[in-house]
N, C-alpha and C positions, 0 to 999 in steps of 0.2 A: 546752219549749228549739220556738226561732223554727225556721223555716223556714228560713232563711240561713245560722244555727248548724248546720243538722241537711244543708242542704246541701254545708259546707265542710269539718263530719265525712265525710262521702261521700267527697268530692274528696283531702280528705287518704287515708283508707285506700286509694281507687284506687296513690295513688300514691306508697304505701308495700304495692304490692304489687306497682306495677310495682317497684318499685329490688328489691324480691330478687329478680322475676325476673328484674335484670340482673345482681346479684347473680351468681344460679344459675346464668347462663349461662357467665358470664367464666368461673363454677370447670373448668367442665368444657371449657372451649372447647381446643376444640384444632389448633392454627396448620397440620400436613398434612391437614386436610381440608376445608381455607378455599380461596376462588379468588380471584383481584386483581381490583380491580375494572375495569379493563384486559378481564379473562377475562369475568368479568358485561358487558361491556360487547358484549363481541362474543357473546359469548353470547342473550342477551334486550336487543339496541338494536333499535328496528324502522329 
């Protein structure tokens, strides 16, 4: 296996890992626990 193929495979695995994480977070998302962008800016903006 070439270095390029190995690196491409690693990138694809990382993409799949991130996709699985995002899907998991979407499924457990509770809008009642979220805050708006405006609230975030007010709280954390410098």
